[in-house]
DRENPA-3360 file (N, C-alpha, C; in nm, 2 decimals, always signed):
BEGIN
1 = MCKTIKVT = +2.32/+2.87/+1.19/+2.25/+2.74/+1.23/+2.25/+2.74/+1.38 ~ +2.14/+2.69/+1.44/+2.12/+2.68/+1.58/+2.16/+2.54/+1.63 ~ +2.25/+2.54/+1.74/+2.29/+2.41/+1.80/+2.20/+2.37/+1.91 ~ +2.15/+2.25/+1.90/+2.06/+2.21/+2.01/+2.14/+2.16/+2.13 ~ +2.10/+2.20/+2.25/+2.17/+2.17/+2.37/+2.08/+2.08/+2.45 ~ +2.13/+1.98/+2.51/+2.06/+1.89/+2.59/+2.04/+1.95/+2.73 ~ +1.92/+1.94/+2.79/+1.89/+2.00/+2.92/+1.97/+1.92/+3.03 ~ +2.01/+1.80/+3.00/+2.08/+1.72/+3.10/+2.22/+1.79/+3.12;
9 = KLKKAMDK = +2.28/+1.85/+3.02/+2.41/+1.91/+3.04/+2.39/+2.03/+3.13 ~ +2.28/+2.11/+3.12/+2.26/+2.22/+3.20/+2.24/+2.18/+3.35 ~ +2.16/+2.07/+3.36/+2.13/+2.02/+3.50/+2.26/+1.98/+3.57 ~ +2.35/+1.92/+3.49/+2.48/+1.87/+3.55/+2.56/+1.99/+3.59 ~ +2.56/+2.10/+3.51/+2.64/+2.22/+3.54/+2.58/+2.29/+3.67 ~ +2.46/+2.26/+3.70/+2.40/+2.32/+3.82/+2.39/+2.23/+3.94 ~ +2.47/+2.13/+3.93/+2.48/+2.03/+4.04/+2.56/+2.08/+4.16 ~ +2.52/+2.20/+4.21/+2.59/+2.25/+4.32/+2.49/+2.35/+4.39;
17 = EIACYVLI = +2.53/+2.40/+4.51/+2.44/+2.49/+4.58/+2.44/+2.62/+4.50 ~ +2.32/+2.67/+4.47/+2.30/+2.79/+4.40/+2.19/+2.88/+4.47 ~ +2.22/+3.01/+4.48/+2.13/+3.10/+4.54/+2.02/+3.14/+4.45 ~ +2.05/+3.15/+4.32/+1.95/+3.19/+4.22/+2.00/+3.15/+4.08 ~ +1.91/+3.13/+3.99/+1.95/+3.11/+3.85/+1.84/+3.16/+3.76 ~ +1.89/+3.20/+3.64/+1.80/+3.25/+3.53/+1.83/+3.16/+3.41 ~ +1.72/+3.11/+3.35/+1.74/+3.02/+3.23/+1.66/+3.09/+3.12 ~ +1.72/+3.12/+3.01/+1.66/+3.17/+2.89/+1.68/+3.07/+2.78;
25 = TCSPPNGE = +1.57/+3.02/+2.73/+1.58/+2.92/+2.62/+1.51/+2.96/+2.50 ~ +1.55/+2.90/+2.39/+1.47/+2.93/+2.26/+1.47/+2.80/+2.18 ~ +1.36/+2.79/+2.11/+1.35/+2.67/+2.01/+1.43/+2.70/+1.89 ~ +1.46/+2.60/+1.81/+1.52/+2.63/+1.68/+1.43/+2.71/+1.60 ~ +1.48/+2.79/+1.50/+1.39/+2.87/+1.42/+1.30/+2.78/+1.33 ~ +1.18/+2.83/+1.32/+1.08/+2.76/+1.23/+1.11/+2.81/+1.08 ~ +1.03/+2.77/+0.99/+1.04/+2.80/+0.85/+1.04/+2.95/+0.82 ~ +0.98/+3.03/+0.91/+0.97/+3.17/+0.90/+1.09/+3.24/+0.97;
33 = GKMDVELS = +1.17/+3.16/+1.04/+1.28/+3.22/+1.11/+1.24/+3.26/+1.26 ~ +1.12/+3.23/+1.30/+1.08/+3.27/+1.43/+1.12/+3.16/+1.53 ~ +1.15/+3.20/+1.66/+1.18/+3.11/+1.76/+1.09/+3.14/+1.89 ~ +1.06/+3.04/+1.96/+0.99/+3.05/+2.09/+1.10/+3.08/+2.19 ~ +1.08/+3.19/+2.27/+1.18/+3.22/+2.37/+1.11/+3.22/+2.50 ~ +1.17/+3.15/+2.60/+1.12/+3.14/+2.73/+1.22/+3.18/+2.84 ~ +1.18/+3.24/+2.95/+1.26/+3.28/+3.06/+1.20/+3.22/+3.18 ~ +1.29/+3.16/+3.26/+1.24/+3.11/+3.39/+1.35/+3.13/+3.49;
41 = YEGDETLA = +1.32/+3.14/+3.62/+1.42/+3.16/+3.72/+1.37/+3.10/+3.85 ~ +1.47/+3.07/+3.94/+1.44/+3.02/+4.07/+1.52/+3.11/+4.17 ~ +1.47/+3.14/+4.28/+1.53/+3.22/+4.38/+1.47/+3.36/+4.38 ~ +1.54/+3.45/+4.45/+1.49/+3.58/+4.47/+1.47/+3.66/+4.34 ~ +1.36/+3.72/+4.32/+1.33/+3.79/+4.19/+1.42/+3.91/+4.17 ~ +1.46/+3.98/+4.28/+1.55/+4.09/+4.26/+1.69/+4.04/+4.22 ~ +1.73/+3.94/+4.28/+1.86/+3.88/+4.24/+1.86/+3.83/+4.10 ~ +1.75/+3.77/+4.06/+1.74/+3.72/+3.92/+1.74/+3.84/+3.82;
49 = AFLVENAV = +1.68/+3.95/+3.85/+1.68/+4.07/+3.77/+1.83/+4.12/+3.76 ~ +1.90/+4.12/+3.88/+2.04/+4.16/+3.88/+2.12/+4.08/+3.79 ~ +2.10/+3.95/+3.79/+2.18/+3.86/+3.71/+2.15/+3.89/+3.56 ~ +2.03/+3.91/+3.52/+2.00/+3.94/+3.38/+2.06/+4.08/+3.34 ~ +2.05/+4.18/+3.43/+2.11/+4.31/+3.39/+2.26/+4.30/+3.37 ~ +2.32/+4.22/+3.46/+2.47/+4.20/+3.45/+2.51/+4.12/+3.32 ~ +2.42/+4.03/+3.29/+2.45/+3.95/+3.17/+2.44/+4.04/+3.04 ~ +2.35/+4.13/+3.04/+2.34/+4.22/+2.93/+2.46/+4.31/+2.92;
57 = QVFDRKTS = +2.52/+4.35/+3.03/+2.64/+4.43/+3.03/+2.76/+4.35/+2.97 ~ +2.76/+4.22/+3.01/+2.87/+4.13/+2.96/+2.86/+4.12/+2.81 ~ +2.74/+4.10/+2.76/+2.72/+4.09/+2.61/+2.75/+4.22/+2.54 ~ +2.71/+4.33/+2.60/+2.74/+4.46/+2.55/+2.89/+4.49/+2.53 ~ +2.96/+4.45/+2.64/+3.11/+4.47/+2.64/+3.17/+4.38/+2.53 ~ +3.13/+4.26/+2.52/+3.18/+4.17/+2.42/+3.15/+4.22/+2.28 ~ +3.03/+4.27/+2.26/+2.99/+4.33/+2.13/+3.08/+4.45/+2.09 ~ +3.10/+4.54/+2.19/+3.18/+4.66/+2.17/+3.33/+4.62/+2.14;
65 = QRESQ = +3.38/+4.52/+2.21/+3.52/+4.48/+2.18/+3.53/+4.42/+2.04 ~ +3.43/+4.34/+2.00/+3.44/+4.28/+1.87/+3.43/+4.39/+1.76 ~ +3.34/+4.49/+1.78/+3.33/+4.60/+1.68/+3.45/+4.69/+1.67 ~ +3.52/+4.70/+1.78/+3.64/+4.78/+1.78/+3.77/+4.72/+1.72 ~ +3.76/+4.59/+1.69/+3.87/+4.52/+1.64/+3.88/+4.53/+1.49;
% end
């Protein structure tokens, strides 16, 4: 089940000086299980790409750790 998150919580978390951010959002799944996924960012495009690449590495490590347990 998908937990809905209020955008105001995200804005509050970003209430500080930030060089760049990447926001990836999705809608709850529809009846066919499909979700609308959107990506937006502010700041330098190269830095945004760096953030996404590093986020993938974090998720990959967590997945590997979970699978090795």
